[in-house]
C-alpha positions as CSV (number, residue, x, y, z in Angstrom):
1,M,-2.2,0.8,-15.9
2,K,-5.7,2.8,-13.7
3,Y,-4.1,5.2,-10.8
4,I,-6.6,5.3,-8.5
5,I,-4.8,7.3,-5.6
6,S,-6.1,10.4,-4.6
7,S,-10.0,8.7,-5.4
8,D,-8.9,6.8,-2.8
9,S,-7.3,8.9,0.0
10,I,-9.3,10.7,2.4
11,M,-7.5,13.4,3.7
12,K,-6.7,13.3,7.6
13,T,-4.1,15.5,10.0
14,N,-2.4,13.4,12.9
15,A,-2.2,14.6,16.6
16,G,0.9,16.7,15.3
17,G,-0.8,18.9,12.6
18,V,0.8,17.1,9.7
19,K,-1.8,16.6,6.9
20,M,-2.0,12.6,5.9
21,A,-3.5,10.7,3.3
22,K,-4.6,7.2,4.3
23,F,-4.6,4.6,1.9
24,K,-6.3,1.2,2.1
25,F,-3.5,-1.5,1.3
26,Y,-5.0,-4.6,0.1
27,A,-3.6,-8.7,-0.4
28,S,-5.8,-11.5,-1.4
29,T,-5.0,-15.4,-3.1
30,G,-8.0,-14.9,-4.4
31,Y,-10.0,-17.5,-2.6
32,V,-12.4,-17.2,0.5
33,G,-11.1,-15.2,3.4
34,S,-7.6,-14.7,1.9
35,M,-7.4,-11.3,1.7
36,V,-6.0,-9.1,4.2
37,E,-6.5,-5.3,4.5
38,E,-4.3,-2.3,6.2
39,V,-4.7,1.5,6.3
40,L,-1.6,3.4,6.1
41,E,-0.8,7.1,6.2
42,I,1.5,8.6,4.0
43,P,2.3,12.7,5.0
44,D,1.2,14.4,2.0
45,D,4.5,16.0,2.1
46,E,5.8,12.7,1.0
47,L,3.6,13.0,-2.3
48,E,2.6,16.6,-3.5
49,G,3.9,17.7,-6.5
50,M,3.8,14.5,-7.8
51,S,1.9,13.6,-10.7
52,E,-1.2,10.4,-10.2
53,E,1.6,7.8,-11.5
54,E,4.5,9.2,-9.6
55,K,2.1,8.9,-7.0
56,Y,1.5,5.1,-7.4
57,E,4.9,4.0,-8.3
58,Y,6.3,6.4,-5.2
59,I,3.4,4.5,-2.9
60,Y,4.3,0.8,-4.8
61,N,8.0,1.6,-4.1
62,T,8.0,2.8,-0.6
63,Y,5.1,1.6,1.0
64,F,3.0,-1.3,-0.2
65,E,6.2,-3.8,-1.4
66,G,7.3,-3.8,2.0
67,W,4.3,-4.3,3.7
68,L,3.2,-7.3,1.0
69,L,6.3,-9.1,1.6
70,T,7.2,-8.4,5.8
71,N,3.7,-8.9,7.3
72,N,1.3,-10.9,4.2
73,I,2.7,-12.9,2.1
74,D,4.3,-16.4,3.3
75,M,6.3,-18.1,0.5
76,G,8.8,-19.6,-1.0
77,F,10.0,-22.8,-2.8
78,Y,11.4,-25.9,-1.8
79,E,12.8,-29.2,-3.5
80,E,10.4,-32.5,-3.6
81,K,12.6,-35.2,-3.2
82,K,11.4,-38.2,-5.1
């Protein structure tokens, strides 16, 4: 597994003076025009002291999974009647 958290993040300070890391989340089905991208800011103090692997797991579980399922993927299943 490849962890690219620190190389893709951009440090920023918000209006309140809190340092934030910016991460670009993306999802795609692989079809032309299906790419969805959004930049989310995560306070530095949430990631402080974590290894790259821990950051990846934290961001995935705390932010990415919810972003993906609530904002960008419409999915489900149904039974087809004969």
